[in-house]
N, C-alpha and C positions, 0 to 999 in steps of 0.2 A: 400631281398632275394638274394641268389646266382644266377647269370646268368649261362648259359650253359658252358661258358669258364672259367677256373680256374683262380682266382685272380680277377674276376670282380663280383661286386655286385651293387644292386640298391635298394634304399628304399625310401618310401613316408613318410614324417614327418607331413605334413598337407594338407588339402584339403579345398578349398573355392569354392563351385559351382562345375564346371568341372576343375577348375585349380587346380594344385598341386605343391607342393615344396618338395624337398628331396635331395639326393645325389647319384651320379653315382661314384663308386670307381673303378679305373683301377690300375694296378700294379705301375704306375707312379704318379698318382695324385687321389684326391677326388674332384669332380666337384659338387658344389651345383647347384641344378636345381630349376627353369629354368635358363638356362644359354646361353649365346652368344659366339660363337666360332669365333675369328678373323681369317680371311683368309690369309694364307702364301702360296700363290699358288707355287711358285717356292722356297720353303724353306725359305721364308722371308715374313714377314708382311711389306708391302711397307713402306719405310721411317722410320721404327722403328726397334731399337735392341730387342732381346728377353727380356731383362730387363725391358725396357720400356713397352713392351706388358704385361708382368706379373704385372707391377705396376698398370695397369687398373684393375686388379682382375682376369683376364683371367687365367684359369688353363688347358684349352685345346685349341688347334688351329687346322686348317685344312690346309692340303697341297694337291696339285694336282697330281694325278698319271700320267695322260697324259703328262703334261709339264715335270715333272721329269724324266719320261720314255725317252723322247726325248733328254732332256738336264739337267743334264750331263750324264744321264743314270743310271738305277736303281743299277747296279752293283758298279758303282762309288759311289753312295750314300751309299750303304751297306759297302763299304770299309772304310767309315769314321764313321762308327757306326749308319747308318740309318739316317733319317731326323733329329732326336733329337741330334745325336752327331755330324752331319754336321753343323747345324745351332746353336748349343748350346742352345737349348730350353729344360729346365729342367723339364718340366711338360708333360701332356698327349697330344697325337696327334691322330687325325683321318685323314685318307685318302680317298678321293673320288675314284671312279674306273675308271673314263674316260668317264662315261655314259653321263655326262652332255654335253660333246664335240660332241655327236651325234647331239645335238640341236644347239650348239653355233658355230660349225664348219662344218656345214651341207654342205657347198660348198667343203670341203675337204675330205669328206669320202663317202664310199659306205658301205651299210649294207646288211647282209644276216642273215639267221637264226643261222649260226655258229658263227658269230662275225662281227667285224667291220674293214675295211681297210681305213686307214688314209693316206692322202698325206700331209707329214709334212709341216706346215706353215712355218718352218724355212728354209728348203732347198729342198722340193719337194720330197724327198725320201718316199717311200711306207712302212707302218708299219701295222701289223695285230695284233689286239687287240681282244682276245677271253676271255670268263670268266675265263678259266684257266690261261691265260697270265696276266689278270688283278689281280688275287690273288697271283700269283707268284712275280709280281713287288711290290704289297703292302707289301708282306712278306719281300722283300729286303729293301723296305723303312722303315720298322720297326715300323709301326704305332700301337697304342694301339687298334684302331678300323679300320677295313677295310670294305668298302662298296662293295656290289656285283655289278657286271656289269649289267647296266639296259639300256633300250632305253627310251629317254625322247622326246616324241612328242612335237610339237609346240602347243601354246595355239590356240584353235579353230580349231585343226585337225579334219578331219571327223571321225565318229564313228568307221568305219571299220579300219582305220588306228591306232586309239587308241587301239582297241582291238588286233590288230597285235603286237603293242608294248607291250601290256600286256602279251600276249602269249610268246613273246620272253623273256620278263623280268623274267617271271616265270621259263621258262626253263634255263636261264642263272643263275637264283638264285639257282636252283637245282644243276646245274653243279658246281657252286662255292662251295656250301657246300660239294661236293663230292671231292674236292680237299684236299690234306693234309693240315691242318691248320698250320699257323706259330705258333710257341710256344708263348703262352701267348697274342695272338692277337684275340680279339672279332670280330664277324662279324654282320653287320646289313643288313636286307633285305629292299628292296624298294617297295613301293606301287605306281603303275601308275593307269591310268584311266582318264586322262584329266579332264574335267569339268562336267563329267556325273557321278552323285551320285550312280547310281547303279552300274556302272562299278567300281568306287572306292571302294564301299563296298564289292563288289564281289573279287576284287583283294586284299583288305585287309585280307578277311578271308583266302585267299589261301596262302598269304605270312606269316600270323601269325601263320598258321598251321605248318610252317617249324621251325627248330631248330635255330633260330637266337637269337642273345643277345639283340638285339634292333630292333625297326621297324621305317623306314623313309618314309616320304611322299615325292616323287619327282614329278617332272613336274608341280609345281606351280610357279607363277611369271614368266611365259613365254610368256606373251601376253594377258592372259585373264584379264578382269576387276577386280580391287581390291575387289569390292563388291561381285563379284561371288566367289572369293576365300574365303573370310571371311565367306560367307554363307556356303560353302562346309566344311570348317574347323569346324565350329560350328556343324556340323552333323557328321564328321568323327572323330574328335579328341576324343571326349568323349567315342566312342565305340572302340577305339584302345585297345590293351592288357593293362591291369592296372599294370602288374607286370615286365613290360619291359620298357626302355627308349623311349619315342615318339620324333622323330627328323623331323623337317621341313626344307628341303633343299633349300639353296639359297634365303632365305627370312630373313629380308628385312628392311623396314623403321621402325621407332619407333612405328608408328600405327600398322603396320603388327605385330610386336612382341607382343605388349600388347593385340591385339585382339586374336592372335593365342594362346598365353599362358593362356588366359582366357578360351580357348577351351580345354585345357588340354596338350598343347605341352611343351616339356621338353627342347629341344635343338634347336638352331638355328645357321646359318652361313650366311653371306653375305659380298660381297665386298664393299657394299654401304658406311660404315662410312669412310673407307680410300680412296675410290674412289672420294667421294663428297669432302673430305678434300683436295684432290690435285687439285680440281676445285675452291677452295675458299669458300665452303659451310660447315658452321658449324652446327651441330645438338645439340640442347639445349632444356632445359625444357620449353623455350618460343618458340619452333618451330625452323624452318630453319632460319640461318642468312647468307646472302650472303655477305661476307666481301669485295667484289669488288665494292659494291655500294657506291656512294659518300657521302651518309649520315654518313658513319663511318670514314671520313677523320680526323675530329678532335675530335672523341669520345674518351674520357679518361676512360670510364667505362669498366668494365671487359666484356669478351665475354659472360658469363653466370653467373649472381650473385648468382645462386643457386648451382653452381658447385664448388667443392673443389680441382680440378686438378690443377697441378702446372701452367699450361697455363693461367687458369682464375685468379689465385691468383697473378701471376706476370706480365701479359702483358695486354695493353690496345687494344681495337678495332682498335683505330688509328694505332698503331704499327703493329698489324697483318695485317691490310688492306695494310699498307706500303710495308710489305714483299712481298705481292702478286703482287702489282703493280710494284714493282722493280724486280720481278722474282727471288726472293731469295728463295734457297731451304729450308731455315729454315721455311718459311710459311707452306708448305704442311707437313712438320715434326710436327710442333707444333699442327697444326689443326687435323692431324691423332691421335696424342695422346689425345687430348681433346675429339674427337669423340668416340674413343674406351673407354675412361674413362666414358663418358656419357652412353654409352651402358652398361658398367659394373654397373654403379650406377643405371640404369633403372632396370635391372635384380635383383639386390640387394633389391630395394625398393619394387619390385613385390613380392619377396620371403617374405619380411616383412609383406606385406599387406595380403598375403595368410595366413600366420601364425595367424594373428589377425582376419581373416575373414572379411576384408574391401577391398578386391581387386576391386570388381565390382564399389564401390563408387570412390575409388581412380583412377581407369583407366578412368572413365567418366570424373572426373575433370582434370586429367592430359591431356587427348586428347582435351578437351575443351580450356585449357590454350594454348596448342600448335597451335590450329587452330586460336585463337584469335589474336596471336602475330606472327604468321608466316609471314616471309618476301617472297614475291613472285616477279617475274619479272626479268628483266636483270639489268645489272649495270646502274646506273644513268648517268655515264660518259663514 
């Protein structure tokens, strides 16, 4: 079906239980769903070139409105052709709105019903972010998809504070829609509600009634127990609008992705694969591998025997461990490339299993394999 914004469409090709696979088309790319979006916070996916990111199968990445607003400035980015022209990323782009920084930079901001005042973490200057400003900045950044400004409460927040965040998010969503849209830019609404099922369902109904091109779930993986998140996603995902993309923001681990897509989620983003890579942790079909552990000192085997990325084909665990022990920047680069390749492969395999009606069996077997072989603990040396 065509979405409200011209040039955007979304289709479902197959369904398996609550899970679905299909495609989201933007003016710049067609993204097969379910899909993982690598995070390029400051117009760069850390340690990787755009060509390397694309080689993992990614056709959409995420950039951060707040950080690019402060540095180098939205007008500067716009003068270089927006984020995609600035960083030379040839595919689709989604920009968040700065709402997550309400949670992550709580010590640096004050919030009221009209918007948020941030004290810059760079130089201490004050900056005012309103729904209107968030949309203006994202228009200058030139993303395919802009997120509305929302308030993300921390996990375990009292019910009254969660309800206040919901009310603000609703008001801000309506104000975002009232702004003049950037040409060819879709807009997604965000559902809040903490870990209260009734609040989540109520807010979903409110946001879904607005004229958004897609619906996102915000405020997850912010401190609540994973089991609680999985339970809520299992109840909320299947009742989200069937005719629009469903996006789970800021989540997560391979387990998170597999359980969430089983609940009908289409899009994901998270810094975890590249952040963990910089700390020496690989994410594989056999679970997590801590390359700093002494057991890998003389291990000539591939990082992941089931992976066909260039890192696994070319380098041994022993060499990769050496890079981290020697503090060589090539180590984080190679592991970032592998981790994003693994996430891309995980999504491709999930789509394949949905098409043949075998997702549930495959997810159960894959999670069991990861648990059995997962390396935990600190380095042995």
